[in-house]
C-alpha positions as CSV (number, residue, x, y, z in Angstrom):
1,X,-57.3,-15.0,-108.7
2,X,-55.8,-12.2,-106.8
3,X,-52.3,-10.7,-107.5
4,X,-50.8,-12.4,-104.3
5,X,-52.1,-16.0,-105.4
6,X,-50.8,-15.4,-109.0
7,X,-47.5,-14.2,-107.8
8,X,-47.1,-17.0,-105.3
9,X,-48.1,-19.8,-108.0
10,X,-45.8,-18.3,-110.6
11,X,-43.0,-18.2,-108.3
12,X,-43.5,-21.8,-107.3
13,X,-43.9,-22.8,-111.0
14,X,-40.6,-21.1,-111.7
15,X,-38.7,-22.8,-108.9
16,X,-40.2,-26.1,-110.0
17,X,-39.2,-25.5,-113.7
18,X,-35.6,-24.4,-112.9
19,X,-35.2,-27.4,-110.5
20,X,-36.7,-29.8,-112.9
21,X,-34.3,-28.7,-115.6
22,X,-31.3,-29.4,-113.5
23,X,-32.6,-32.5,-112.1
24,X,-33.4,-33.7,-115.6
25,X,-29.7,-33.1,-116.7
26,X,-28.5,-35.0,-113.8
27,X,-30.7,-38.1,-114.4
28,X,-29.7,-37.9,-118.1
29,X,-26.0,-38.1,-117.3
30,X,-26.6,-41.0,-114.9
31,X,-28.6,-42.8,-117.6
32,X,-25.9,-42.3,-120.2
33,X,-23.1,-43.4,-117.8
34,X,-25.2,-46.5,-117.1
35,X,-25.1,-47.5,-120.9
36,X,-28.4,-46.3,-121.9
37,X,-29.0,-45.1,-125.4
38,X,-29.4,-41.3,-125.8
39,X,-33.0,-41.5,-126.9
40,X,-33.7,-43.5,-123.7
41,X,-31.5,-41.3,-121.3
42,X,-33.5,-38.2,-122.3
43,X,-36.9,-39.8,-121.7
44,X,-36.1,-41.6,-118.3
45,X,-36.2,-38.1,-116.3
46,X,-39.6,-37.4,-117.8
47,X,-40.8,-40.9,-116.7
48,X,-39.5,-40.3,-113.2
49,X,-40.7,-36.7,-112.5
50,X,-43.8,-37.2,-114.4
51,X,-44.7,-40.2,-112.1
52,X,-44.4,-37.8,-109.2
53,X,-46.7,-35.3,-110.6
54,X,-49.3,-38.0,-111.5
55,X,-49.2,-39.6,-108.1
56,X,-49.5,-36.1,-106.4
57,X,-52.6,-35.2,-108.6
58,X,-54.1,-38.6,-108.0
59,X,-53.8,-38.3,-104.1
60,X,-55.2,-34.8,-104.1
61,X,-58.1,-35.9,-106.3
62,X,-59.0,-38.8,-103.9
63,X,-58.9,-36.6,-100.9
64,X,-61.2,-33.9,-102.5
65,X,-63.7,-36.6,-103.4
66,X,-63.7,-38.0,-99.9
67,X,-61.8,-41.1,-100.8
68,X,-58.7,-42.5,-99.0
69,X,-55.6,-42.0,-101.3
70,X,-55.2,-45.1,-103.6
71,X,-52.3,-47.5,-102.7
72,X,-51.0,-47.2,-106.3
73,X,-50.5,-43.5,-106.1
74,X,-48.8,-43.7,-102.6
75,X,-46.4,-46.3,-104.2
76,X,-45.9,-44.3,-107.3
77,X,-45.0,-41.1,-105.3
78,X,-42.7,-43.0,-103.1
79,X,-41.0,-44.6,-106.0
80,X,-40.7,-41.4,-107.9
81,X,-39.1,-39.5,-104.8
82,X,-36.5,-42.5,-104.3
83,X,-35.8,-42.6,-108.0
84,X,-35.1,-39.0,-108.6
85,X,-33.2,-38.5,-105.2
86,X,-30.9,-41.4,-105.9
87,X,-30.3,-40.3,-109.6
88,X,-29.4,-36.9,-108.5
89,X,-27.0,-38.3,-105.9
90,X,-25.5,-40.7,-108.3
91,X,-24.7,-37.8,-110.7
92,X,-22.4,-36.0,-108.2
93,X,-18.7,-36.4,-107.4
94,X,-18.1,-38.9,-104.6
95,X,-18.0,-36.4,-101.7
96,X,-20.7,-35.4,-99.3
97,X,-20.6,-31.6,-100.5
98,X,-21.3,-32.7,-104.1
99,X,-24.0,-35.1,-103.0
100,X,-25.6,-32.4,-101.0
101,X,-25.6,-30.0,-103.8
102,X,-26.7,-32.4,-106.4
103,X,-29.9,-33.5,-104.4
104,X,-31.2,-29.8,-103.9
105,X,-32.8,-29.7,-107.4
106,X,-34.6,-33.0,-106.8
107,X,-36.0,-31.7,-103.4
108,X,-36.8,-28.4,-104.7
109,X,-38.7,-29.9,-107.6
110,X,-40.8,-32.0,-105.1
111,X,-41.6,-29.2,-102.8
112,X,-42.4,-26.9,-105.5
113,X,-45.0,-29.5,-107.0
114,X,-46.6,-29.9,-103.5
115,X,-46.9,-26.2,-103.2
116,X,-48.5,-25.9,-106.6
117,X,-50.7,-29.0,-106.2
118,X,-52.2,-28.5,-102.7
119,X,-54.1,-25.7,-101.1
120,X,-54.2,-24.6,-97.5
121,X,-56.9,-25.3,-95.2
122,X,-59.4,-22.6,-93.9
123,X,-58.6,-21.0,-90.6
124,X,-61.5,-21.3,-88.0
125,X,-61.0,-18.2,-85.8
126,X,-62.5,-18.1,-82.3
127,X,-65.5,-15.7,-82.1
128,X,-64.8,-12.4,-80.1
129,X,-67.0,-12.2,-77.2
130,X,-67.6,-8.5,-78.0
131,X,-68.6,-9.2,-81.7
132,X,-72.4,-9.8,-82.6
133,X,-73.7,-13.2,-83.0
134,X,-73.0,-14.6,-86.4
135,X,-75.2,-16.9,-88.5
136,X,-73.6,-20.0,-87.2
137,X,-74.4,-18.9,-83.7
138,X,-78.1,-18.6,-84.5
139,X,-78.1,-22.2,-85.5
140,X,-81.0,-24.5,-84.2
141,X,-80.6,-25.6,-80.5
142,X,-79.0,-29.1,-79.8
143,X,-81.4,-32.0,-80.3
144,X,-81.9,-32.4,-76.6
145,X,-83.1,-29.0,-76.1
146,X,-85.0,-28.9,-79.4
147,X,-87.1,-31.9,-78.1
148,X,-88.3,-30.0,-75.1
149,X,-91.2,-28.0,-76.8
150,X,-92.4,-31.3,-78.5
151,X,-92.5,-33.0,-75.1
152,X,-94.3,-30.1,-73.5
153,X,-96.8,-30.1,-76.2
154,X,-97.4,-33.9,-75.8
155,X,-98.0,-33.4,-72.2
156,X,-100.6,-30.7,-72.7
157,X,-102.3,-32.9,-75.2
158,X,-102.4,-35.9,-72.9
159,X,-103.7,-33.5,-70.1
160,X,-106.6,-32.3,-72.3
161,X,-107.5,-35.8,-73.5
162,X,-107.7,-36.9,-69.7
163,X,-109.8,-33.9,-68.7
164,X,-112.2,-34.5,-71.6
165,X,-112.5,-38.1,-71.0
166,X,-113.4,-37.5,-67.4
167,X,-116.0,-35.0,-68.2
168,X,-117.6,-37.6,-70.6
169,X,-117.3,-40.5,-68.2
170,X,-117.5,-38.9,-64.7
171,X,-117.9,-42.3,-63.0
172,X,-115.2,-44.2,-64.7
173,X,-112.1,-45.5,-62.9
174,X,-108.7,-44.7,-63.9
175,X,-108.2,-47.7,-66.0
176,X,-111.2,-47.1,-68.2
177,X,-110.2,-43.4,-68.4
178,X,-106.8,-44.3,-69.6
179,X,-108.4,-46.5,-72.3
180,X,-111.0,-43.7,-73.2
181,X,-108.3,-41.0,-73.4
182,X,-105.7,-43.4,-75.1
183,X,-103.0,-42.5,-72.5
184,X,-101.1,-44.2,-70.0
185,X,-102.3,-44.9,-66.4
186,X,-99.5,-42.7,-65.3
187,X,-100.7,-39.8,-67.5
188,X,-104.1,-40.3,-65.8
189,X,-102.9,-40.4,-62.3
190,X,-101.0,-37.1,-63.0
191,X,-103.9,-35.3,-64.8
192,X,-107.1,-36.7,-63.8
193,X,-109.2,-34.1,-61.9
194,X,-111.4,-36.8,-60.2
195,X,-114.9,-37.8,-60.5
196,X,-117.3,-34.8,-60.9
197,X,-119.5,-34.3,-57.8
198,X,-122.9,-36.1,-58.1
199,X,-126.3,-34.6,-57.3
200,X,-126.4,-36.2,-54.1
201,X,-122.9,-35.4,-52.9
202,X,-122.6,-33.3,-49.8
203,X,-119.6,-31.5,-48.3
204,X,-118.4,-32.5,-44.9
205,X,-119.1,-29.1,-43.5
206,X,-122.6,-28.9,-44.9
207,X,-125.4,-28.4,-42.3
208,X,-127.5,-31.7,-41.6
209,X,-131.1,-31.8,-42.7
210,X,-133.6,-31.3,-39.8
211,X,-135.2,-34.8,-40.6
212,X,-131.7,-36.2,-40.1
213,X,-131.6,-34.8,-36.6
214,X,-134.9,-35.5,-35.5
215,X,-134.9,-39.0,-37.1
């Protein structure tokens, strides 16, 4: 923990402590004026403000573990906020100024608890075009592009099987060739070099034999 983090947390804890003490006194006075026994009046603020702390920590724990915050924690937080704000307002004189001043400790306590309990989210900065590529930019290609080399290798393998099958079965038709090479007819039509020329095969431009002319 660096000095800045320590100082900010210490300041938030100091604000929470001061605000908590003032809010505690306000709630105690309201409880006593309502007829509660002294022993109960001094414990009620701890139940209210403690409920806020417990609910906040439970919600943070749920989010850190990838869970939706439990409904009981949401209800506990809402109830604690309502109770402490209401008690602080009730402790003030019946004027808007007095009530506004009395509610400040309760709100300060709530905000300070949030600051202490939660952490900020990391900032994702846009890369500078002039910067060298980072490790994240060297990540593997998207799936569609990553499949292209595999498809090319599969096509080469199919072509090699077709050519090899044709060399072994020079007179076979394409259906038999597809079965022998274990490829589709479409692959045979694409890669088949055609039947190998036989011993009696003659090109069209070959000069006729003399016996063929004389009959």
